[in-house]
LUMFI-427275 format. One line per field, with one value per residue (C-alpha): residue number from 0; residue in one letter; x, y, z. Coordinates in nm, 4 decimals, m for minus. Layout:
i = c(NUM|...)
aa = c(A|...)
x = c(X|...)
y = c(Y|...)
z = c(Z|...)
END
This chain:
i = c(0|1|2|3|4|5|6|7|8|9|10|11|12|13|14|15|16|17|18|19|20|21|22|23|24|25|26|27|28|29|30|31|32|33|34|35|36|37|38|39|40|41|42|43|44|45|46|47|48|49|50|51|52|53|54|55|56|57|58|59|60|61|62|63|64|65|66|67|68|69|70|71|72|73|74|75|76|77|78|79|80|81|82|83|84|85|86|87|88|89|90|91|92|93|94|95|96|97|98|99|100|101|102|103|104|105|106|107|108|109|110|111|112|113|114|115|116|117|118|119|120|121|122|123|124|125|126|127|128|129|130|131|132|133|134|135|136|137|138|139|140|141|142|143|144|145|146|147|148|149|150|151|152|153|154|155|156|157|158|159|160|161|162|163|164|165|166|167|168|169|170|171|172|173|174|175|176|177|178|179|180|181|182|183|184|185|186|187|188|189|190|191|192|193|194|195|196|197|198|199|200|201|202|203|204|205|206|207|208|209|210|211|212|213|214|215|216|217|218|219|220|221|222|223|224|225|226|227|228|229|230|231|232|233|234|235|236|237|238|239|240|241|242|243|244|245|246|247|248|249|250|251|252|253|254|255|256|257|258|259|260|261|262|263|264|265|266|267|268|269|270|271|272|273|274|275|276|277|278|279|280|281|282|283|284|285|286|287|288|289|290|291|292|293|294|295|296|297|298|299|300|301|302|303|304|305|306|307|308|309|310|311|312|313|314|315|316|317|318|319|320|321|322|323|324|325|326|327|328|329|330|331|332|333|334|335|336|337|338|339|340|341|342|343|344|345|346|347|348|349|350|351|352|353|354|355|356|357|358|359|360|361|362|363|364|365|366|367|368|369|370|371|372|373|374|375|376|377|378|379|380|381|382|383|384|385|386|387|388|389|390|391|392|393|394|395|396|397|398|399|400|401|402|403|404|405|406|407)
aa = c(M|V|D|K|T|K|F|T|V|I|V|P|T|R|E|R|P|D|T|L|Y|H|C|L|Q|T|I|V|R|Q|R|Y|S|N|F|D|I|L|V|S|D|N|F|S|Q|D|N|T|E|Q|V|V|R|S|I|G|D|S|R|I|R|Y|I|N|T|G|R|R|V|G|P|S|R|N|F|D|F|A|L|S|H|V|K|D|G|W|I|T|Y|L|G|D|D|D|G|L|L|P|N|A|L|A|L|A|N|S|V|I|R|E|T|G|C|K|A|L|A|S|S|Y|H|I|Y|T|W|P|N|F|V|G|V|R|G|A|S|P|P|N|S|L|Y|I|R|T|A|R|G|Y|R|I|R|N|T|K|V|E|L|R|Q|L|L|K|G|E|L|D|Y|F|E|L|P|G|V|Y|R|N|F|A|E|Y|E|T|V|N|R|L|R|D|D|S|G|Y|F|F|R|S|R|N|P|D|L|Y|G|A|V|A|L|S|L|A|L|E|H|Y|A|Y|L|S|E|P|L|N|V|A|G|T|S|A|H|S|I|G|H|S|H|L|K|L|S|K|N|S|S|A|S|A|K|Y|H|A|E|E|D|I|P|F|H|P|S|L|G|D|G|L|V|S|S|L|Q|L|L|V|Y|E|A|F|L|Q|A|S|H|L|H|N|N|F|D|C|P|S|T|A|Q|Q|L|A|V|S|I|A|H|S|S|H|T|R|T|G|V|T|D|Y|C|R|K|I|A|E|C|H|G|I|D|F|Q|S|V|K|E|S|A|R|R|I|E|F|W|H|R|V|R|V|T|C|R|K|F|T|R|S|F|F|P|G|F|Y|V|D|G|G|S|I|G|L|M|N|I|L|D|A|T|V|A|A|S|S|L|Y|F|Q|A|T|S|N|K|N|W|K|V|R|K|L|F|R|A|L|S|N|R|L|W|K|L|F|R|L|F|A)
x = c(0.0234|0.1320|0.2412|m0.0082|m0.0244|0.2141|0.3659|0.5879|0.7218|0.7787|1.0566|1.0499|1.3365|1.5597|1.9355|1.8895|2.1576|2.2244|1.8524|1.7557|2.0633|1.8597|1.5356|1.5740|1.7610|1.4405|1.2664|1.5226|1.5145|1.1238|0.9939|0.8044|0.8712|0.6402|0.7208|1.0028|1.1325|1.0704|1.3206|1.1988|1.5034|1.3827|1.7070|1.9211|2.2771|2.4597|2.5544|2.1952|2.1865|2.5071|2.3933|2.0948|2.2637|2.5555|2.2576|2.3190|1.9607|1.7743|1.4313|1.5649|1.4239|1.6067|1.4284|1.4951|1.2469|1.5700|1.4718|1.3795|0.9965|0.7781|0.7297|0.4045|0.5010|0.7807|0.4731|0.2865|0.6292|0.6499|0.2976|0.3431|0.6015|0.3680|0.1157|m0.0166|m0.0270|m0.0525|0.1324|0.2798|0.4843|0.7707|0.9363|1.3251|1.4039|1.1001|1.1078|0.8996|0.9002|0.9841|0.7259|0.4966|0.4050|0.3327|0.0660|m0.0828|m0.0422|m0.2592|m0.5348|m0.5782|m0.6706|m0.8762|m1.1001|m1.1131|m1.0377|m0.8849|m0.7244|m0.5027|m0.4374|m0.1963|m0.1051|0.2973|0.5825|0.7871|1.1732|1.3602|1.6891|1.9546|1.9952|1.6760|1.6509|1.2887|1.1757|1.0281|0.8425|0.9703|1.0347|1.4126|1.7069|1.7466|1.4462|1.1993|0.8163|0.6738|0.2725|0.1210|m0.2378|m0.3218|m0.5970|m0.7772|m1.1197|m1.3020|m1.3844|m1.5944|m1.4145|m1.6961|m1.7518|m1.4149|m1.3625|m1.6040|m1.3995|m1.0685|m1.2406|m1.4054|m0.9628|m1.0535|m0.8418|m0.4698|m0.5473|m0.2900|m0.5850|m0.7532|m0.6679|m0.4149|m0.0732|0.1824|0.3105|m0.0551|m0.1551|m0.3861|m0.4538|m0.3152|m0.6174|m0.8143|m0.5720|m0.5622|m0.9327|m0.9119|m0.6193|m0.7906|m0.7838|m0.4255|m0.3008|m0.2521|m0.3497|m0.2109|m0.4006|m0.2460|0.0896|0.0509|0.0430|0.0225|m0.2887|m0.4399|m0.4422|m0.5533|m0.8727|m0.9199|m0.9324|m1.1567|m1.4183|m1.3684|m1.4030|m1.6808|m1.4550|m1.1185|m0.8903|m0.7791|m0.4756|m0.4290|m0.1067|0.1947|0.3770|0.6178|0.8215|0.7804|1.0902|1.1119|1.5018|1.6214|1.5036|1.1318|0.9319|0.6219|0.7859|0.9583|0.6368|0.4009|0.7329|0.8057|1.1690|1.4323|1.5259|1.2892|1.5085|1.3501|0.9919|1.1146|1.2785|1.0128|0.7193|0.9905|0.9838|0.6335|0.4238|0.1155|m0.0880|m0.2448|m0.6090|m0.7131|m0.9599|m0.7062|m0.4564|m0.0808|m0.0797|0.2834|0.0285|0.1440|m0.1862|m0.2033|m0.5868|m0.6233|m0.3441|m0.6092|m0.9217|m0.6794|m0.6276|m1.0484|m1.0873|m0.8259|m1.0289|m1.3996|m1.4067|m1.4826|m1.7219|m2.0132|m2.2926|m2.0301|m2.1413|m1.9009|m1.7515|m1.8355|m1.4752|m1.6067|m1.6199|m1.2691|m1.1050|m1.2148|m1.0694|m0.7489|m0.7722|m0.8635|m0.5645|m0.3109|m0.1355|0.1983|0.1720|m0.1607|m0.0720|0.0349|m0.2830|m0.4861|m0.3818|m0.3941|m0.7416|m0.8577|m0.7288|m0.8995|m1.2461|m1.2082|m1.1822|m1.4596|m1.6701|m1.6923|m1.7649|m1.4372|m1.5717|m1.7677|m1.5240|m1.2864|m1.6133|m1.6427|m1.2571|m1.2709|m1.5653|m1.4377|m1.0743|m1.2745|m1.4104|m1.0926|m0.8869|m1.1976|m1.1157|m0.7696|m0.8197|m1.0537|m0.7972|m0.5186|m0.6793|m0.8429|m0.5238|m0.3404|m0.4421|m0.2146|0.0291|0.2905|0.6444|0.9282|1.2853|1.6114|1.7677|2.1530|2.0725|2.0145|2.2422|2.0036|2.1769|1.9449|1.6090|1.6990|1.8052|1.4678|1.3020|1.4535|1.4320|1.0630|0.9832|1.1570|1.0314|0.6576|0.6469|0.7854|0.5151|0.2391|0.3182|0.3246|0.0852|m0.0639|m0.1743|m0.5476|m0.5998|m0.5029|m0.7059|m0.9673|m0.9492|m0.8972|m1.2160|m1.3613|m1.2011|m1.3042|m1.6051|m1.6588|m1.4840|m1.7456|m1.9918|m1.8387|m1.8294|m2.2201|m2.2784|m2.0051)
y = c(m0.0046|0.3804|0.5745|0.7942|0.8356|1.1361|0.9959|1.1764|1.0174|1.1809|1.0989|1.2948|1.3002|1.4105|1.2919|0.9252|0.8943|0.5217|0.4306|0.7166|0.6280|0.2589|0.3639|0.6008|0.3011|0.1428|0.4296|0.4980|0.1949|0.1570|m0.0055|0.2920|0.6336|0.9229|1.0317|1.2242|1.2126|1.4618|1.4586|1.6913|1.7044|1.8939|2.0886|1.8204|1.8655|1.6191|1.4274|1.4096|1.6623|1.5131|1.1506|1.2551|1.4220|1.1514|0.9496|1.1145|1.0709|1.4385|1.3129|1.4010|1.7084|1.7982|2.0503|2.1640|2.3250|2.5972|2.5255|2.2704|2.1929|1.9239|1.6126|1.6924|2.0312|1.8514|1.6445|1.9602|2.1302|1.8868|1.8621|2.2295|2.1649|1.9220|2.1212|1.7930|1.3992|1.1307|1.1473|0.9180|0.9275|0.6445|0.6123|0.6888|0.3052|0.1721|0.0645|0.0175|m0.2560|m0.2845|m0.2732|m0.0512|0.2874|0.0423|m0.2070|0.1670|0.2926|0.0565|m0.0161|0.3742|0.3397|0.0227|0.1670|0.5785|0.6132|0.8836|0.6603|0.3295|0.1628|m0.1788|m0.4806|m0.4306|m0.6814|m0.6121|m0.6075|m0.5859|m0.4029|m0.5004|m0.2462|m0.3152|m0.4449|m0.5553|m0.6484|m1.0008|m1.1352|m0.8556|m0.9862|m1.0727|m0.8161|m0.8682|m1.0439|m1.0118|m1.1174|m1.1855|m1.1767|m1.3895|m1.2095|m1.0822|m0.9029|m0.5881|m0.4725|m0.1695|m0.1048|0.1741|0.3934|0.4181|0.0563|0.0524|0.3384|0.1846|m0.1092|0.0368|0.2391|m0.0970|m0.2289|m0.4729|m0.3592|m0.2256|0.1930|0.0851|m0.0856|0.2608|0.4946|0.7350|0.9173|0.6969|0.3958|0.4291|0.6648|0.9520|1.1955|1.5583|1.7210|1.5681|1.5803|1.9243|1.9908|1.9153|2.1621|2.3654|2.7760|2.7691|2.5650|2.2349|1.9070|1.7202|1.8771|1.5707|1.5131|1.1473|1.2585|0.8699|0.8038|1.1886|1.0528|0.7620|0.8933|1.2411|1.0479|0.7927|1.0584|1.2487|0.9774|0.6956|0.4105|0.3453|0.0474|m0.2009|m0.3976|m0.7438|m0.7773|m0.5341|m0.2416|m0.1749|m0.3313|m0.1818|m0.1623|m0.1564|0.0123|0.1609|0.4898|0.3662|0.6579|0.3951|0.0645|0.3080|0.4673|0.1658|m0.0126|m0.2739|m0.1069|m0.0898|0.2694|0.4961|0.7860|0.8165|0.8439|1.0990|1.3239|1.3020|1.4385|1.6807|1.8615|1.7993|2.1481|2.0177|1.9569|1.6242|1.6226|1.8332|1.5426|1.2770|1.4000|1.4665|1.1640|0.9488|0.6613|0.3502|0.2680|0.2571|0.2929|0.5622|0.7982|0.6517|0.8407|1.1590|1.1814|1.1228|1.3755|1.6362|1.5689|1.7251|1.9146|1.6302|1.3983|1.5278|1.2991|1.0269|0.8479|0.9340|0.6663|0.7318|0.8252|0.5416|0.2798|0.4277|0.3843|0.0140|m0.0810|0.0587|m0.1366|m0.4579|m0.3608|m0.3273|m0.6614|m0.6174|m0.2539|m0.2830|m0.1528|0.1761|0.2182|0.1192|0.4157|0.6233|0.5701|0.5988|0.9170|1.0332|0.8572|1.0566|1.3786|1.3025|1.1980|0.8178|0.5328|0.3339|0.0254|0.0077|0.0316|m0.2295|m0.4854|m0.3410|m0.3971|m0.7526|m0.8529|m0.6489|m0.8421|m1.2033|m1.1261|m1.0230|m1.3462|m1.5292|m1.3025|m1.3631|m1.7338|m1.7416|m1.5426|m1.7986|m2.0933|m1.9222|m1.7804|m2.0888|m2.2235|m1.9259|m1.8013|m1.5132|m1.6400|m1.5415|m1.5578|m1.5133|m1.1769|m1.3441|m1.7054|m1.5228|m1.1926|m0.9387|m0.5980|m0.3409|m0.2136|m0.2309|m0.5951|m0.6961|m0.4936|m0.7089|m1.0359|m0.9832|m0.8924|m1.2352|m1.4415|m1.2823|m1.3955|m1.7506|m1.8331|m1.7013|m1.8398|m2.2515|m2.4771|m2.4529|m2.0573|m2.1403|m2.3738|m2.1651|m1.8409|m2.0238|m2.1097|m1.7800|m1.6531|m1.9519|m1.7584|m1.4340|m1.5198|m1.7115|m1.4339|m1.1785|m1.4161|m1.4110|m1.0672|m1.0050|m1.2582|m1.1538)
z = c(m0.0257|m0.0754|0.2339|0.2320|0.6246|0.7206|1.0562|1.3232|1.6090|1.9041|2.1688|2.4776|2.6643|2.9171|3.0294|2.8645|2.5658|2.6688|2.5883|2.3269|2.0748|2.0198|2.0388|1.7347|1.5632|1.5483|1.4048|1.1190|1.0242|0.9287|0.6256|0.5388|0.3600|0.5092|0.8735|1.1017|1.3744|1.6627|1.9533|2.2458|2.4546|2.8528|2.8787|2.8969|3.1024|2.8928|2.5598|2.4459|2.1856|2.0424|2.0339|1.8554|1.5916|1.5369|1.3803|1.0840|0.9479|0.8058|0.9421|1.3031|1.3965|1.7321|1.9655|2.3150|2.5720|2.7030|3.0542|3.2626|3.2458|3.3642|3.1796|3.0433|2.9651|2.7333|2.5788|2.4950|2.4032|2.1115|2.0026|1.9458|1.6566|1.5059|1.2217|1.0718|1.0217|1.2615|1.5818|1.8310|2.1226|2.2200|2.5346|2.5006|2.6190|2.3809|2.0402|1.7218|1.5597|1.1592|0.9821|1.2415|1.0680|0.7129|0.9148|1.1314|0.8046|0.6140|0.8993|0.9203|0.5016|0.5642|0.8510|0.8505|1.2243|1.4050|1.6718|1.6231|1.9485|1.9230|2.1856|2.2172|2.2955|2.6228|2.6833|2.9937|2.9731|3.1411|3.3376|3.4763|3.8686|3.9655|4.2676|4.3357|4.0766|3.8520|3.4494|3.4923|3.3151|2.9550|2.9004|2.5343|2.6164|2.2499|2.2322|1.8995|1.8329|1.4951|1.3306|1.4657|1.5259|1.5851|1.9306|2.0962|2.3195|2.5843|2.6503|2.6595|2.9423|3.1562|3.1673|3.2271|3.4976|3.6958|3.6521|3.3863|3.0975|3.0064|2.9275|2.6386|2.5277|2.4989|2.2163|2.2848|2.1464|2.3825|2.1790|2.0128|1.6842|1.6711|1.3834|1.5238|1.4151|1.6189|1.8995|1.8421|1.8899|2.2301|2.4014|2.6578|2.7091|2.7753|2.4636|2.6088|2.5630|2.8449|3.1169|3.4153|3.5303|3.3589|2.9575|2.8851|3.0959|3.0291|2.6287|2.6832|2.9136|2.6495|2.3315|2.4420|2.5767|2.2525|2.0330|1.9219|1.7711|1.7255|1.5527|1.7811|1.6424|1.8083|1.6309|1.8347|1.6326|1.8884|2.1544|2.5528|2.6858|3.0594|3.1901|3.5008|3.3959|3.3744|3.5839|3.5799|3.7391|3.9947|4.0881|4.1203|4.3329|4.0533|4.0105|4.2729|4.1264|4.3547|4.2320|3.8838|4.0392|4.2544|4.0172|3.7992|4.0885|4.2045|3.8674|3.6982|3.7944|3.6859|4.0591|4.1250|4.1197|4.4387|4.5759|4.5237|4.7490|4.6428|4.4249|4.5953|4.5505|4.4086|4.2406|3.8715|3.8883|4.1252|3.8445|3.6190|3.8056|3.8833|3.4553|3.4182|3.6522|3.5209|3.1741|3.2934|3.0227|2.8091|3.0353|2.8724|2.9221|3.0532|3.3211|3.5865|3.8655|4.2039|4.3826|4.6502|4.3772|4.2586|4.5788|4.6120|4.2772|4.3606|4.6791|4.5105|4.2414|4.4825|4.5399|4.6949|4.7575|4.9623|5.2613|5.1282|4.8809|5.1620|5.3951|5.0971|5.0014|5.3860|5.4482|5.0611|5.1801|5.5626|5.3258|5.1196|5.4024|5.2480|5.5043|5.4414|5.5655|5.3015|5.0706|5.1623|5.1518|4.7721|4.7543|4.8747|4.6483|4.3486|4.4283|4.3969|4.0517|3.9608|4.0641|3.8709|3.5761|3.5911|3.6118|3.3349|3.1076|3.1794|3.0473|2.7598|2.6398|2.7099|2.3647|2.2115|2.4576|2.4288|2.5469|2.7404|2.5526|2.7407|2.5457|2.6796|2.4945|2.1422|2.2312|2.2621|2.4136|2.3783|2.2339|1.8808|1.8836|2.0829|1.8236|1.5002|1.7106|1.8115|1.4468|1.3666|1.6120|1.5864|1.2589|1.3163|1.5748|1.3812|1.0722|1.1182|1.0548|1.3470|1.3427|1.2108|1.4851|1.7212|1.5504|1.5988|1.9598|2.0134|1.9198|2.1345|2.4193|2.3392|2.2690|2.5750|2.7887|2.6302|2.7821|3.1430|3.1367|3.1109|3.3976|3.6091)
END
């Protein structure tokens, strides 16, 4: 298919040249022609600019904020340098698969959608040190799904707010794709699009509220990198590097939503809810969840950070005059059904599992190596003679899962 869709791949960064170099290498090697790369440097005081320019590719534009700003403001600064086409933000330790833009173009042209989300492989960098249960360093997880379908944004957003969906499955701009004009229309009166200190979450929520449908591609378009720099893993206490999160919160100048405390809590669900509240100007007729419900879901999904999240939620409940005992009872019910759902997912997905690869055994050293390996391993896993049988099982399990969700 002709490379008709114009893409701008935006890479916000700050003093991470060790991962940034390999991230950019995955983008310049795209099997697609109509795109450019925008590196938005948040006033780095190291050799970041030299590393970017050393690649020597005319499609790369380097911009610098000129002063230290919060991460979300860096996202907006980059957005102000885009004029048209489609955009995607990529973390500086992530990577695009070689055919990512070509495949995205194909789905966009076929569906006419304004936003595209996709699955992703996962690469854990050698420098990552996680807590017990986290992926080991230098490991690659390959997902083996294929195809795409059109999803209803409001239905999926409700599932997210119930804690039953990964926010990456919603339309967004971080490791997903959106039409620039659609994003541009959602700026506030100050000219900003990102109104939360968590730009990845806010983008997913805002586009879900603004659009009716989007395309979800089961075939991965990128490899999500987890490195020592990963802020999300640091904040959720999945990484032993607490300084990444501390530095992030010290520099972010967007206040956390006042109804939810200071935001220093290891709960992804509360961060999702905060982004939802910050997007209040887009709620329209959307049925907003109660704070009590969100506190219960947050506790139910807190797992290894249960004590800290429970104490944080207790304080929020007291501020709102919410009966915390009823919140805990709801959390127990939610946790029970969550465990049932997880068990069902494990059973139905056992017919077509993803799989882990020891990066050291195949010579992986960085995200570029991971994207090349993932592309090859994915092709091998989905092109063998058993694929059609597994595809049939997948379709059957999806139907069973939908039935289960109706009655759970």
